[in-house]
N, C-alpha and C positions, 0 to 999 in steps of 0.2 A: 474318872467322870465316864467313861467306855463302857466298864462294869456297872458300872452304878444303872448306867439309862439301861441294859441288857438287862440286868436283876427289875427293872420295873413292868419290860414288858414279857417278862417272864410271871410276873404276877397281875393275871385278869381280873383279879375283884379291884387291883389299885383305880379309880377312875385318873380319868386323863389331870385334870383340873388338878388334882393330890401332885400327880406324875410333874407335870409344870411347875410346879408351886415344888420340888424337891428339887427339881433341880434350878430354879432359880435362889433358893439357898444356897445348894452345894455352889453357882457360881460364885453367888457372893462370896461364900466362905475363899473358895479359890482363890479371887482377887485381893479380898481382903491382905492375905496373905503375901501374897504379890505386893503389896502395894509397903504391910510392912518391914518385909525383907529389904526393900529400895534404900525404904527414910534409914531405917538402918546402917546400912555401907553406907547411903550420904550422909550418916549423923558417925560414920566412924573415922575417927583418926589418921591422918597415913604417919608413913614413915616417916621420921625425918631423913630428913635429906644431908650428906654429910659433903661442905664445900670445903677443900683446902684443909683439912681436917676439922671442921669447925658442924658440929650438928644441926639441924634447924630445920623446926619444927613448923607445922602451919597455924597459925589462927584465925577460929574459924570467924571470929568476930570480924577481921578483914575481907577472910574468905565471902561472907555478906557481903559488905560496900561494893567489890567488884559488878561492871555493869553484868547484867543476865546471858547476853553474848559470850561475854569472855569465862565465864563460869560452867556452859553449859557443854563452849569446846574446850576447855582444862586446858588453855596454853594461850600466851598473850606473842604472836610472831612478829619479829622482832628482827630488821636490816641492820647489819654492820658490815663494812671494809673490810675485811682481809686480805692479809697481815698488815697492819700496824703493833707490832709487841709494845710495850707488853700487854698494851689493853686489851688486843684479838690478836691471836697468831693459831696455826696450826699445832697441833700433840706434837711432830716429825712430820718431816722432809714425806710430801707424798702424800700425806694424810686432809680427809676432809675433813677432820675433829676436831670442833672447834675448841679453844680456851683464853686463859684472859684474865685482866683483871676487870673486866667489861666481862663477858661471859660469864663468869664467876661472879660475880653481887649479882648477875642477874639472874642464875640459878638460886641466888641466897633470895634474893626477893620474891621471884617465884613461888618458892617451896614456903616460906613464911604468908602466904597470900591462894598455897595452896593448889595451885597450876603451874604448869612449865613456860619457861621462857624458850621456845622454841627462835634457835638464831639462821638467819641466813646472810651470804655472803651477797654484795651487792656492789657498786663502785662507788668512791664516797659522793659524788655532784650526782648520783641519782636518790643518792637516801631520803630525803625527805620529798622529791616528788613522786617517789615508791609508796610513802608512807598517805599521799595525799589523794593518790587513784585508792587508797583502799587494799592494796596491796598486802598491807604491813599494821600493824596496831605500832608499832613505835621505833623507833629507832636507838640505838644506843651503838656508839663509835667512835669517842673520844672527840663527841662532839662539842663545841665552845657553846655555848647558850650568845645567844645576840638576840639584843631586839630586834633586828632582820629577818634570822629564823622564827620568831616568836609570830612573826604572822602563818608562817607556815605549820608549824607544831606548838603546844606547850614544854616547855623542858622541865624535868624535875632534877634537881641537880643536886649533884656525888660527889662531886671533889673537886679540888683546885688545881692545874698547873698552868705557869707559863712557857712560852717560847727558849729556846736552845738554838746552839748550832752544833750541827754532826762534822767532823771535821775530818782529815785523814789522818793518821798516827804520826804524832809528832807537830799536828799543826803548822806544816810549811808554806801556807800562804800567811801564817803572820795574823790570819782573826782576833782580835783584839780586842778592838771596840767598834761598835755601830758601823762606822764611816769606813773603817776596811774593808767591805765588802764593797764601795762602790767603784764600778771600774773593771767589776770581778762577774763573773757567772755564779748562780747561785741558783740549786734545786729547792724545788717545794711540790708537796700536793696539793693536785687540781682542785676547786672548789673549799679547799678550808681558808679559816681566820687566820692562816697564817699569809698565807699567798696576797689577802688583804694587808695584812700588817706590812708587808716587803712594798705594797705599792706606795703605804706611807714613807718608807724610810729611802723611797726615792725623791722625794721632794726635801730629808733631808741632806741626802747629795745632792743636790740641786742649790740648795742654802749656802751649801759648802766651798760653792764652785768645783764639787765633785767630777769626778763621767758617773750615767746612770750604771747601775744593776745591772747584769744581765739576766731576767728569768725564767728558768723552765722549767714547765710545768710536768707534772706528770700523772697519768691514772693511778696513780699507787704511788706511796710512799718508799715501798721496795725496790722500784723502779728509779728515785728519785737518788736512792744510795747507789743503787748501782753506779749512777751519771759519778757522782763522789768518787766509789771503786775505783773507775778505768777514766779517771782522772780528766772529763767534763767539766768539772765545776768545782771551786773551792771549798763550797758547805753546802749544806741541804739545811733547810730551816722546816722545824719539828717539835714536839711537842717536846720539853726539858727532860721529860718523865723516859719519851720513846728513846732518847739522842740517847741519854745516860745506858738502858737499857741493852742497846745496840752495841756503842760502845765496849761495855762489859759482857757480853756475846758473842760480837762475828768476828769469827778465828779465834777465838780462847782469848778476847780484847786485844790482839794483835792488828786490827784495821784500823782504828776508830781514834778519834779522840772527842771530846765536847768540849764548846764554850758555852758558859750561861751567865748568867749575872745582866742588873740591870745595863752596865757600862754596855756588856757585848749584846743584847738586844736592843738598845733601845731605849725609850721612854714609854716602859710598858708595863704591866703587872700580872698576876696568875689571874686566871679568868677561867667563873665557872664553868665545868663540864657539866652536861646535863645528858638525861635519859629523854629522847623528842617522842612525843608522847601527843598520833592523833588528835586533833578534835572535833572525830565525827565519831567518836566512842565516851561520852559521857560518862564524869565519874573516875574514868580509868586513872587518869593522873593523880586523885585526891589517892584513891587505894595505894596504888603504885609510892608515893609518895609518905603516911602512914605505914604501909610494912620498913620500906628503908628507912626510915627513923624508929621503927623499932631495934632492926639490927645496930643502928646508934647507938643505942640509948643498953641495950644487952652487951656489946661489946664483938659479936659477932662479925661488922662491917670492918670494925679499925682491923681484927686477927686476918681477915683475908686483904685487908691492903698490906698487912708486915709478909707475909706470906710471898708477895712479893717487891719488898724491902721499900716498900712508899710511904710510909706512915706518915708523911711529911704535907702530903696530898689530900690529909682527911681533914673533912667539914664537920663543923657541930652538927649540927641541923638542915635536917633538907628542907631546901622551898621551894619553891615552884616560879619558873619564871625571874632567877634572881639573876640577871646580866643587868650591866650598868647601861653600856651604849650597845 
């Protein structure tokens, strides 16, 4: 542009009108080139993202369904409570890098949508308030889809999982049926569906004339597990998937056992676990649901769950707000 303008100045015979016209044409040509480059870059498909050995490619049609603000940002801001293995955990001791079922499914959904699911740690009971305050677009933290919670967010359900007991190795307190915890101390994570289920179990103890359960609630399940390990409680009440993972991995499988099944946990069934989507970002839940369904349809979803040895919690169809209560 500079050399062209210098050339014009050196040719006195060229009129100001011609110079102005030439500059205008030059500028239009330059601008057109930049727009073309930008359009080409936007149209160019991004490289597949590999999640647990599974390559996930973006689907341009699904990307187009994302809210404009999400497309421009190139990411979905996700709140999660970590650690809660195997749903969310750190890659290694002292690391801040997150992994787990939720993280990996989130990366796969993001890759299919052509954006990144950016996970940030928060305390569980602060997850929904943080989304409602606009700090995050979604929450993905093994959160049970409940009608009550649907008042705060909309859920895209992605697995089903029931509750279970984590007990010390050998089950020294003999917890076999749900009323065996009556009169005992148990731990649970604050703000979870499991805490509410324990409140219902209190009524069961009263009906059978048994003493109440002493419930110790902790901000993180890792703290609830520590209470169990130290003997402060007889059991920790949590997702059966997490209970099984912890029992298999803690101290190479020598620290804990699990007690699961309806007889042990009481009258409850597997519940949908969902991605809580902000109600302030219209169109996001539909885009996330469609991306998740596409991963279910092509087998990527099941392969990621199989990598964590939990294919039994898979569901055949991604639903929105599928909770029954």
